[in-house]
C-alpha positions as CSV (number, residue, x, y, z in Angstrom):
1,M,0.1,-0.3,0.3
2,F,1.5,3.7,-0.8
3,P,1.8,5.7,2.4
4,K,-0.8,8.5,1.9
5,E,1.4,10.3,4.6
6,I,4.3,11.3,2.0
7,T,1.7,13.1,-0.6
8,K,-0.1,15.4,2.4
9,D,2.3,18.3,2.7
10,L,3.7,18.3,-0.9
11,S,3.0,20.7,-3.7
12,L,1.1,18.7,-6.2
13,P,1.6,16.9,-9.2
14,A,5.1,15.6,-7.7
15,L,7.2,13.0,-8.8
16,L,8.2,10.4,-6.5
17,L,10.9,7.6,-5.8
18,D,10.7,4.7,-3.7
19,L,13.9,4.5,-2.4
20,D,13.7,1.0,-0.8
21,A,12.1,-0.4,-3.7
22,F,14.6,1.4,-6.2
23,D,17.6,0.4,-4.6
24,Q,16.0,-2.9,-4.3
25,N,15.9,-2.9,-8.1
26,C,19.3,-1.8,-8.2
27,Q,20.4,-5.2,-6.1
28,S,18.1,-7.4,-8.6
29,I,19.8,-5.9,-11.7
30,A,23.2,-6.2,-10.3
31,E,22.4,-9.9,-10.0
32,K,21.9,-10.9,-13.3
33,A,25.1,-9.4,-14.9
34,N,27.0,-13.3,-14.5
35,G,30.4,-11.9,-14.4
36,K,29.4,-9.2,-16.6
37,T,29.4,-5.6,-16.1
38,I,26.5,-3.6,-16.5
39,R,26.1,0.3,-18.6
40,I,23.5,2.0,-17.2
41,A,20.7,3.4,-20.2
42,T,20.3,7.2,-19.4
43,K,17.1,7.4,-21.4
44,S,15.4,5.6,-18.7
45,I,17.2,7.6,-15.8
46,R,17.5,11.1,-16.2
47,S,18.9,12.2,-13.3
48,I,22.3,12.7,-12.6
49,S,21.7,11.9,-8.7
50,V,19.7,8.7,-9.5
51,L,22.8,7.3,-12.3
52,K,25.1,8.5,-8.8
53,R,23.0,6.2,-6.9
54,I,23.1,3.0,-9.0
55,F,26.7,3.9,-9.1
56,Q,27.1,3.5,-5.2
57,S,24.8,0.5,-5.2
58,S,27.4,-2.3,-6.8
59,P,30.7,-2.3,-8.6
60,V,29.1,-4.3,-11.4
61,F,27.6,-0.8,-12.8
62,K,30.2,0.6,-15.2
63,G,29.5,3.6,-17.8
64,L,26.5,4.9,-19.2
65,M,24.5,4.7,-22.4
66,S,23.4,8.1,-23.2
67,Y,20.5,9.0,-25.7
68,S,22.1,12.2,-26.9
69,P,25.8,14.0,-27.9
70,A,24.1,17.0,-25.9
71,E,23.5,14.9,-23.2
72,A,26.5,13.0,-23.2
73,V,28.3,16.3,-22.7
74,F,26.3,17.7,-19.9
75,L,26.8,13.7,-17.9
76,A,31.4,14.6,-19.1
77,E,30.8,18.2,-17.6
78,H,29.2,16.2,-14.4
79,G,32.5,13.7,-14.0
80,F,31.5,10.8,-15.4
81,D,33.3,8.9,-18.1
82,D,32.8,5.8,-20.4
83,I,29.6,7.4,-22.3
84,L,28.3,5.7,-24.8
85,L,26.5,7.2,-27.6
86,G,23.5,4.7,-28.0
87,Y,22.4,6.0,-31.6
88,P,24.1,7.8,-34.2
89,C,23.7,11.8,-34.2
90,W,24.9,14.5,-36.4
91,D,24.9,17.2,-34.0
92,H,28.0,19.2,-35.4
93,Q,28.1,21.4,-32.5
94,A,27.8,18.7,-30.1
95,L,30.3,16.2,-31.7
96,S,32.6,19.0,-32.1
97,Q,32.5,19.3,-27.9
98,I,32.8,15.5,-27.6
99,A,35.9,15.3,-30.2
100,K,38.0,17.6,-28.2
101,L,37.0,15.8,-24.9
102,N,38.2,12.8,-26.2
103,A,41.3,14.4,-27.0
104,A,41.9,15.9,-23.8
105,G,41.6,12.5,-21.7
106,K,37.3,11.3,-21.9
107,Q,35.6,8.5,-23.6
108,I,33.1,9.2,-25.1
109,T,32.0,6.7,-28.0
110,C,29.8,7.2,-30.7
111,M,27.5,4.8,-32.3
112,V,27.9,4.2,-35.9
113,D,26.2,2.2,-38.9
114,S,26.7,3.8,-41.9
115,P,29.6,5.5,-44.3
116,E,28.0,9.4,-44.1
117,Q,28.5,9.1,-40.5
118,I,31.9,7.9,-40.5
119,V,32.8,10.7,-43.4
120,H,31.0,13.1,-41.2
121,L,33.1,12.6,-37.9
122,N,36.4,12.2,-39.4
123,K,35.6,15.7,-40.8
124,I,34.9,17.3,-37.4
125,A,37.6,15.1,-36.0
126,R,40.4,16.6,-38.2
127,K,38.9,20.2,-38.0
128,E,39.0,19.9,-34.0
129,N,42.3,18.2,-34.2
130,G,40.1,15.7,-32.0
131,L,39.3,12.1,-31.5
132,F,36.2,9.5,-32.2
133,Y,36.0,6.6,-30.3
134,L,33.6,4.0,-32.1
135,C,31.2,1.4,-31.9
136,M,28.8,-0.6,-34.5
137,D,25.1,-0.9,-34.1
138,I,24.7,-4.3,-35.4
139,D,21.1,-5.0,-36.5
140,M,19.7,-8.0,-34.0
141,S,16.1,-8.3,-35.6
142,T,14.8,-11.5,-36.9
143,T,12.9,-12.5,-39.9
144,F,10.2,-15.5,-40.1
145,G,8.6,-16.2,-43.5
146,G,9.2,-12.5,-44.3
147,F,7.7,-11.4,-40.9
148,H,10.0,-9.0,-39.6
149,F,10.3,-9.3,-35.7
150,G,12.3,-6.5,-34.3
151,V,13.0,-2.6,-34.9
152,R,13.8,-1.1,-37.9
153,R,17.8,0.5,-36.9
154,S,20.6,-0.5,-38.2
155,P,21.6,-1.7,-41.7
156,L,24.3,-4.0,-40.4
157,K,23.1,-7.4,-40.5
158,T,26.0,-9.8,-41.9
159,E,29.7,-10.0,-41.5
160,E,30.1,-8.3,-45.0
161,D,28.0,-5.2,-44.1
162,V,30.3,-5.0,-40.8
163,I,33.8,-5.5,-43.3
164,Q,32.7,-3.1,-45.3
165,L,32.5,-0.2,-43.1
166,L,35.7,-1.5,-41.0
167,E,37.4,-0.8,-44.1
168,Q,36.2,2.8,-44.4
169,I,37.0,3.2,-40.5
170,K,40.6,2.2,-41.2
171,E,41.4,4.7,-43.4
172,S,40.3,7.2,-41.0
173,P,43.1,8.0,-38.2
174,K,41.6,9.8,-35.6
175,L,38.6,7.5,-35.6
176,E,39.1,4.2,-33.0
177,L,36.3,1.3,-33.2
178,I,36.4,0.4,-29.7
179,G,32.9,-1.3,-29.2
180,M,30.1,-3.3,-31.0
181,M,26.4,-3.5,-29.7
182,G,23.1,-5.5,-30.7
183,Y,20.4,-4.7,-29.2
184,E,17.9,-7.2,-29.4
185,A,14.7,-4.7,-29.1
186,Q,12.1,-7.2,-29.7
187,I,13.4,-9.6,-26.4
188,A,14.0,-6.7,-24.3
189,G,11.7,-4.3,-25.3
190,V,8.5,-6.6,-26.3
191,G,5.9,-7.6,-23.0
192,D,4.3,-11.0,-24.1
193,K,1.6,-10.6,-20.8
194,V,-0.1,-7.5,-21.6
195,P,-3.8,-7.8,-20.6
196,S,-6.4,-8.7,-23.2
197,Q,-3.7,-9.7,-25.8
198,Q,-3.7,-13.3,-25.2
199,L,-3.7,-14.1,-28.8
200,K,-0.5,-11.5,-29.6
201,N,1.1,-12.7,-26.4
202,Q,1.6,-16.4,-27.7
203,A,2.4,-15.4,-30.7
204,V,5.7,-12.7,-29.0
205,K,6.8,-16.1,-26.5
206,F,7.0,-18.0,-29.6
207,L,8.7,-15.4,-31.5
208,K,11.2,-14.4,-28.6
209,K,12.1,-18.3,-27.9
210,K,13.1,-18.5,-32.0
211,S,14.6,-15.4,-31.9
212,I,17.5,-16.1,-29.2
213,H,19.4,-18.7,-30.5
214,E,19.9,-16.3,-34.2
215,I,20.9,-13.5,-32.3
216,E,23.5,-15.8,-29.9
217,L,25.2,-16.8,-33.3
218,R,25.0,-13.6,-35.2
219,R,26.7,-11.5,-32.7
220,E,29.4,-14.2,-32.2
221,S,29.9,-14.6,-35.7
222,I,30.7,-10.9,-36.0
223,V,32.7,-10.8,-33.2
224,Q,34.7,-13.2,-34.9
225,A,35.0,-11.5,-38.3
226,L,36.5,-8.2,-36.2
227,E,38.9,-10.1,-34.1
228,R,39.9,-11.7,-37.8
229,E,40.1,-8.0,-39.0
230,G,43.0,-7.1,-36.2
231,F,40.4,-5.6,-33.9
232,Q,40.3,-6.7,-30.1
233,L,36.8,-4.6,-28.7
234,E,37.0,-3.2,-25.9
235,F,33.1,-4.1,-25.3
236,V,30.5,-6.1,-26.5
237,N,27.3,-4.2,-25.5
238,G,23.9,-6.0,-25.5
239,G,21.0,-6.7,-23.7
240,G,18.4,-4.4,-21.9
241,T,16.2,-4.7,-18.7
242,G,14.2,-7.0,-20.9
243,S,16.3,-9.3,-21.7
244,L,19.1,-9.4,-19.3
245,D,18.6,-12.7,-18.2
246,M,19.4,-14.3,-22.4
247,T,21.9,-12.3,-23.0
248,A,24.3,-12.4,-19.7
249,Q,24.6,-15.9,-20.8
250,E,26.2,-15.0,-24.3
251,E,29.9,-15.8,-24.2
252,S,30.8,-12.8,-26.8
253,V,29.0,-10.2,-25.1
254,T,31.1,-8.5,-22.0
255,E,28.7,-5.9,-20.8
256,L,25.2,-5.6,-20.5
257,T,22.3,-2.4,-20.7
258,A,20.1,-1.7,-18.1
259,G,18.0,1.4,-17.2
260,S,14.1,0.9,-17.4
261,G,14.2,-1.7,-14.6
262,F,15.4,0.5,-11.7
263,Y,12.1,2.1,-12.0
264,A,10.0,-0.7,-13.1
265,P,7.2,1.0,-15.1
266,L,4.2,-0.4,-15.7
267,L,5.4,-1.5,-19.4
268,F,7.7,-4.5,-16.5
269,D,4.3,-5.7,-15.3
270,Y,4.2,-7.2,-18.8
271,Y,6.5,-10.0,-18.9
272,R,6.4,-13.5,-17.9
273,N,10.0,-14.1,-17.2
274,F,10.4,-11.4,-14.3
275,R,9.2,-8.7,-12.2
276,F,10.9,-5.3,-10.7
277,A,9.5,-3.6,-7.5
278,P,7.4,-0.3,-8.7
279,A,9.4,2.3,-8.0
280,L,8.7,5.6,-9.6
281,F,5.5,7.5,-9.1
282,F,3.3,10.4,-9.6
283,A,0.8,12.2,-7.8
284,L,-1.9,14.5,-9.0
285,P,-4.1,16.4,-7.0
286,V,-7.9,16.3,-7.2
287,V,-9.5,19.3,-8.0
288,R,-12.8,18.5,-8.8
289,K,-15.8,16.1,-8.1
290,P,-18.1,15.8,-11.1
291,T,-20.1,13.2,-9.7
292,S,-19.8,10.9,-6.5
293,N,-17.6,8.6,-8.2
294,I,-15.6,10.3,-10.5
295,Y,-12.4,12.6,-9.3
296,T,-10.7,15.1,-11.6
297,C,-7.3,15.4,-11.0
298,L,-4.7,18.1,-12.3
299,G,-2.5,17.4,-15.1
300,G,-1.5,13.4,-15.9
301,G,-1.3,13.3,-19.3
302,Y,1.9,11.5,-19.7
303,V,1.2,9.1,-22.4
304,S,4.3,7.0,-23.4
305,S,5.6,6.8,-26.6
306,G,5.8,3.7,-29.1
307,P,2.8,2.2,-31.0
308,H,-0.9,3.8,-29.5
309,G,-2.2,1.5,-27.0
310,E,-3.7,1.1,-23.8
311,D,0.0,0.2,-22.5
312,K,1.1,3.4,-23.0
313,V,-1.2,5.1,-20.8
314,P,-0.8,6.0,-17.4
315,Q,-2.7,4.1,-14.6
316,P,-4.3,5.1,-11.2
317,V,-2.7,2.9,-8.3
318,Y,-3.4,4.0,-5.3
319,P,-6.0,4.7,-3.6
320,S,-6.9,0.8,-5.5
321,G,-9.4,0.3,-7.9
322,G,-9.2,3.8,-10.0
323,K,-10.0,3.5,-13.6
324,L,-9.3,6.0,-16.4
325,L,-12.6,7.0,-18.5
326,P,-12.4,5.4,-21.9
327,F,-13.5,8.5,-23.8
328,E,-11.2,11.2,-21.7
329,G,-8.3,8.9,-20.7
330,A,-5.5,11.0,-19.0
331,G,-5.7,14.6,-20.5
332,E,-2.9,17.1,-20.6
333,V,-4.6,19.2,-17.5
334,Q,-7.4,17.2,-16.4
335,T,-7.6,13.8,-15.4
336,P,-10.8,12.3,-14.6
337,V,-10.7,8.9,-12.4
338,F,-13.4,6.4,-11.3
339,Y,-14.1,4.7,-8.4
340,E,-17.2,2.4,-7.9
341,N,-16.6,3.0,-3.8
342,G,-14.7,5.8,-4.0
343,T,-14.0,8.3,-0.8
344,L,-11.5,10.6,-1.7
345,E,-12.4,14.8,-1.5
346,I,-10.9,17.5,-3.1
347,G,-7.3,18.0,-2.1
348,D,-6.6,14.4,-2.0
349,A,-3.7,12.8,-3.8
350,I,-4.5,9.8,-6.5
351,I,-0.7,8.0,-7.1
352,F,-0.4,6.7,-10.5
353,R,2.3,4.5,-12.3
354,A,3.6,5.9,-16.0
355,A,3.9,2.9,-18.5
356,K,7.9,3.8,-18.9
357,A,10.7,4.8,-17.2
358,G,12.5,8.2,-17.9
359,E,9.7,10.3,-20.2
360,I,8.1,11.1,-16.8
361,C,11.2,12.9,-15.7
362,E,10.8,15.1,-18.7
363,R,7.6,16.5,-17.1
364,F,9.2,17.2,-13.2
365,N,11.7,19.5,-12.3
366,E,12.8,17.7,-9.4
367,I,12.0,13.4,-8.2
368,I,11.0,13.4,-4.3
369,C,12.5,10.1,-2.6
370,F,10.9,8.4,0.3
371,S,11.8,6.1,2.0
372,G,9.3,4.1,5.1
373,Q,6.9,6.7,5.7
374,Q,8.9,10.0,5.3
375,V,10.5,12.3,2.2
376,V,14.5,12.1,2.8
377,N,16.1,13.4,-0.5
378,R,14.7,15.6,-3.3
379,F,16.7,14.6,-6.5
380,K,16.7,17.1,-9.8
381,T,15.8,15.8,-13.0
382,Y,17.7,17.2,-16.2
383,R,14.8,19.4,-16.6
384,G,15.2,20.5,-13.0
385,E,18.9,21.1,-14.4
386,G,17.6,23.6,-17.1
387,K,18.2,20.3,-19.8
388,C,15.9,19.3,-22.2
389,F,18.2,17.1,-24.8
390,L,15.4,15.8,-27.6
């Protein structure tokens, strides 16, 4: 049960972090490492203080995966190192800063998957007399009878694709390939226990099982191909929170990535093989009572990215029994919640969980941290630091 006393004296709406649940999740994720290190996906965290708390929880956590080049510079300025950009980028100004930071001793690694990116980075490195560390992003999607199972991102799928790009990197002395990433999004990012989707759940479960062996073979063969070309990579990155158990067993993988599992948003209720403790919530104040069973809150329209559907909408969790109205949902400034036997009054709080993790941090300046029945700290989000990276 959510401690009602937590919201009593807070200015609402507010973002809340249950530190006891969060620390439990840190431990649970660390236990899945299987002798590897775990890189933290900042997209799912978006708070300097929270990132530091994760690192303090276990030596297993090493390095960051950033989602924006400007964010990577920001993190480096706050003392972080070993930062991997999880996605290719083109921002000339931010990349110029990264080239100079690397030349000065930092290690910020850029993701690449095309010749155009190599040309672009090489020009910037030469102009700034800087250096770029590179990581190749390998496509881990699978195909079954013409059906594409996975995401549409990297064009690098085979050993031949990788070797062709490698030849171009070799000709650029200011570019150094140090890593490879293969994110199996169809395993890590797709739930197979979504309510009211039994047929789809069975199909996803079957396709996941079929994909696992092919993913492992592809990743291993590409690592071996790079080694034959004389490249001993510093890291081979794989996985996400949703595929930690599987990816941790692969010999070719040296490090894993985790992010959403620390907060354990709603979408993580929809996986069969694991469960983390819900840790991140937001509280909305009841400001209206249009009927005796409907309580209208201020704010709440924090719908998560991805394919549109009910699984991307935040849900009321405390008091229990609350339901969004089907023709209104969660609104930008007004969210009505129905309770069959509600006893709330104007001024009370309703507690929600967001569907995804870090996105909700873009709506709040701070994360109010509680342990037991007490507020014990306040952590700034990126927004609270005055930053917006996408």
